[in-house]
N, C-alpha and C positions, 0 to 999 in steps of 0.2 A: 088319572095323570098326565097329561101330553110330551111327548118328545119331538121335537122336528114338527108342529103340527100335529103328528098320529098321533092313534089314540097307544097306552103299552098295552100290550095284550095278556091275556089274562091271567098266561102261566108266568110270566113276570112279577107281579102285583105282590108286594109286602117282600118281598126279597133283597137281602140286602144287596143288590142292583136297585132294587126299585129305595129302600130306603137311606140310599148314599145319595142318589137322586132329587131325591126330595128335599134335605140339604144344599147338593152342590150346584145341578141340573146341569151338571160337565159330560156328562157321558151319552151320546147319542145313540139311537140306535137308526137301522137301515129302515126304511119307511117310502123311499119312489126309489125308479127307476132315476139314470141320472142323462139328461139329455145333454150335456155334455164330458159326459165318460161315456159316449155311445157310434156305434160303427155307420159310415151313411147308409149302408144297406138297407136299417134298419129308421121305423119310425115307431118315435113315443106319441100315448098320445095326451091330451090336456090334464087326464088326473094321473099320471105319472107310474099308470100302474097297468097299463094296456100298448102293449109293442105288434106292431106286424114288419112283414118280408119285404121291404118295397120295390124289389128289383124283378122285370119281368124280360119274356126274349127268353132265345135258346141255353140248355141245358149251361153251355161252354159260358153261360154268363157271371153263372151263379158260386158267387163263393162264400165263404162264413163269415159270420159275420155277431156280435156281442156286444153286450150292452152291460153294463155294473148299475149300483144301486148309490145312493145320494150318501150314505154316511159304509164303512165297513161294521162286518161284525164287532161288539164287544163281549172282550177277554172278559173283562168286569160280570157279566150277567149271569156267566157259568154255562150255560145254555140258552141257547137262538133254532128259531122254527118255523120255516116261513113254506107257505106251499105254492103254486101254479096249477093254472086251470090250462091246458090246454084246448082254446074254443075253437083251431082249426090247425093240423098236422102240417097240411100245407101235398102239395105232390107225392113227396119221399118220405115226411117223418121225422129227417134230419134237424131234428133238436135238441140242444143237450143243455142242462138243469148244472148249476156247481154254483165252483166257489173261485175268484184267481184273487192274485193280488193287485193293487194298482197301477204297476205299469206290465201288468200283460197287455201284447199286445190285443187287440182289439178283431184284425181276423182271422178268428178260431175261435175252435167250439169249445165250452171249458172243459179244460182238462189235455188239451191238444197242444198249451205249449208250458215252457215253465213257471214253476209256482203257481199252479193252476192244476183243481180236482171238478171232474164231469163226472152224469149218466147219460150216456140217449138215447133216445125213443127212440131211432132208426132199427139196433142192433142190441140194443138193452147192456150192451157196454157201460163198464166201470172207465177211465184214462185219469192216470196221474203223470201228468207233466210230460206225458210223451204222446202226439196225435199218428202212431205209427205201430202203437198195441195199445188194446184195448181188456179190459181182463171179465170175462164171465160175472155176471151181475144178480142181474133181473129182468124182468117180462119187457118186450117192448108196449109201448107204452102212446096213445093215438087221441082221437080230438075225444073231449068228453071225460078225457081222464085228468082226475088231478094229482100232480105228481110232488110230495112232500120230501122235505131236506131238514134234518135236526144235526148240530151239532153241537157236541160237549165237552166245554171248556177244562173239562176236572181231570180228564182222562182222553184227553185230544183227538175223539171218535168223532162219526160221521155215521150218521144212518140215511135213507131213503123210506120215503113211504108213497103207497100208491092206491088212488081212493078210503085211505083212511087206513091200511092195512102196512105194516112194518115188513120192509125188504130185506131187514136186515144187516150189519155195520159195511160199511162200502167203502169205509179207509180207518186205519190206527192208529195215524201220523199226523194228524193235523194241529199245525205248531210252527212259527214260524212268524212270516211277517203278517198285515191286514189280509186280512180276507172279507171279500164284496162279495155279497150276492151273485151269478154272473148269469147270463141266459143268452141261448143262440140260436144264431138259426138259418138250415143254405140253402133254402124252398122257396118260390112263391107262394103266395097266399096262407105261408104259416100265419097263425096269431094266439098269441098267453096271452094271460091275466096274471100278474104278481096279485099276493096276499100275504103282509104281511104282517099283519092281527087289525086289518080294518076292517076285518066280517067273521063270523066264526070262524072255524079250520076242520076241516072231514076227518082228519085224522083226532082222535082224544088225547092234544100236548100235554092237558092238564093235569091228566092223573100221570103220567107218565112223569110230565114234571114232578111234582110233588115225591116219588118216589127219589130220583134224581137228589134233587135237593137237601131232604131228611136224611138219606143217604150221605150225603155231603156235607151236614150237619157232624153227623152221629161221629162219621170220619175228619171232623176238625181239617174238610180239606178246605172249606171258606176260606180258612182262615191265609191258608198257602194263599188262596188267591189275591187277600187283603194284602201281603206280604209283598206278593210281588206287582200289585197292580194298583194297593195306594189304599184299597176298603175303608171307611172308617170304619173302627173299631168297635163304637154301638149300635151299626150296622152289622156288622160280622153277630152282634151279639144276640141281636134279637131273636 
């Protein structure tokens, strides 16, 4: 099954979300970077999966720049995961990975502005809607690292992974408006490539998702999502 010309990630196959879409085909997944929702300082390559910082010159010219995906993360999926491969950390490693709502300013790292969340590679801090205050979270990340981000809408939490290892919960208040995977940079030569399921993930998200979905079914949490987000009753009961 494909959504927006992208392959459905294996961890979502045969879930209520998948079964619902087989009938309705109406709830799309993030599948690529959005060239129409991207700061001028960033350049997206033709495949929509690779991006680099295009500003050169004196350091005073470097400003934070971000990009969002083509579609928001669908709460109806229950769980969503994506990864970022750091092709080049750039001069200072100023890269941020997270989520933001559609109207958040693109001249800022994820987590700096209201209604955004981010984990940053240069200092290992996590940021929640405030660029002036970061919180200790994980290790730094750099060239050749793969950073993953998983959002769980059953309990409104989010955790990150580094090179296939979970870093533990980052945020426990993921809720509210539409959230788009978001990626920021602030240094020349920085380049990253995103993966929404077009190729195998480094982290074993299939096993993690299997456990989460089984627990959700046992606790009738899919039914709760169905009432709020109008998933079909037949899909929930599978």
